[in-house]
C-alpha positions in Angstrom: -0.2 -0.1 0.4 1.6 3.3 -0.8 2.1 5.8 1.8 -0.3 8.5 1.1 0.8 10.9 4.2 4.2 11.5 2.1 2.1 13.3 -0.9 1.1 15.9 1.8 4.6 17.7 1.8 5.7 20.1 -1.1 8.2 18.7 -3.0 10.5 21.7 -3.8 13.5 19.5 -5.6 11.5 18.6 -8.3 13.0 20.3 -11.2 10.7 20.3 -14.3 12.9 22.2 -17.4 11.0 19.4 -19.7 7.3 21.2 -18.9 7.2 22.8 -22.4 3.7 23.2 -23.8 2.2 24.1 -20.4 -1.1 22.1 -21.3 -0.9 20.6 -17.4 -0.7 22.3 -14.5 2.9 22.3 -13.0 1.4 21.2 -9.9 -0.5 18.7 -11.5 2.7 16.9 -12.8 4.2 17.6 -9.9 1.5 15.4 -8.3 1.6 12.9 -10.4 5.5 12.8 -9.9 4.7 12.4 -6.2 2.3 9.6 -6.8 4.9 7.1 -8.5 7.4 8.1 -6.2 5.3 6.7 -3.2 4.8 3.4 -5.2 1.8 3.9 -7.5 1.3 2.3 -10.4 1.2 4.8 -13.6 -2.2 3.9 -14.0 -3.1 4.7 -10.4 -1.0 7.8 -10.3 -3.5 9.1 -13.7 -6.7 7.7 -12.2 -5.7 10.3 -9.0 -5.2 13.1 -11.3 -8.8 12.7 -12.5 -10.1 13.2 -9.1 -8.5 16.7 -9.6 -10.0 17.2 -13.5 -6.7 16.4 -15.1 -7.0 13.6 -17.8 -3.8 12.5 -18.4 -3.2 8.6 -19.5 -0.3 6.4 -17.5 1.9 7.0 -20.7 1.8 10.9 -19.9 2.5 10.0 -16.4 5.2 7.6 -17.4 6.8 10.0 -20.1 6.5 12.7 -17.2 8.9 10.0 -14.9 11.1 9.1 -17.5 11.8 13.4 -18.2 12.1 13.9 -14.8 14.8 11.2 -14.6 13.0 10.4 -11.0 12.4 6.5 -9.8 11.0 5.4 -6.4 13.0 4.4 -3.6 13.9 0.8 -4.2 13.0 -1.6 -1.4 15.1 -4.6 -2.4 17.9 -5.4 0.5 21.1 -6.7 -0.7 20.5 -10.5 0.0 17.5 -10.5 -2.0 16.9 -12.2 -5.8 14.7 -12.3 -8.2 14.0 -16.2 -9.5 12.0 -18.2 -11.2 11.7 -21.3 -12.2 9.5 -22.9 -15.7 9.1 -25.9 -16.6 10.4 -27.2 -20.0 9.9 -30.2 -22.0 13.5 -32.0 -23.7 12.6 -35.0 -26.3 9.7 -35.7 -24.0 10.8 -35.3 -20.9 10.1 -32.7 -18.1 13.0 -30.4 -16.7 12.9 -27.7 -14.4 14.8 -24.5 -15.4 16.1 -22.3 -12.7 16.9 -18.5 -13.0 18.1 -15.7 -11.2 18.7 -11.9 -11.8 20.7 -9.8 -8.8 18.5 -6.9 -8.5 21.0 -4.2 -7.9 23.0 -4.9 -11.1 20.2 -6.3 -13.2 22.8 -9.0 -14.0 21.4 -12.7 -14.9 22.9 -15.7 -12.5 23.8 -18.7 -13.6 21.1 -21.3 -15.0 20.1 -24.3 -13.6 18.4 -27.3 -15.2 16.7 -29.9 -12.7 15.3 -33.0 -13.5 12.5 -32.5 -10.4 11.5 -29.7 -8.7 11.5 -29.5 -4.6 10.7 -26.6 -2.0 14.7 -27.9 -1.2 15.9 -27.5 -5.4 13.7 -24.0 -5.3 15.8 -22.2 -2.4 
């Protein structure tokens, strides 16, 4: 659940030099950026703007985030990995393919193929 308390603070450090046309008020762009920074999805941020009468798509919010070069604070600790398993068939036999990614570097860790699956293999 996003921390909505953080939305009430005035953010003076967001520099919006990319605002050119003035189609959307600066306060609305700041609000869309804040929504994304506290963990709302792009779609949720665009829906939140609708409460204030600002009709912008999630793509517009994405473009604001991209142009402002802002990203939410990562909640990934250093000892976490992103892992996945997939059952594949090779020559009529089932195998489980395990892969992992280091979220800090986005580097792919060694991939392993196992003939069976269980909780210990997954760990």
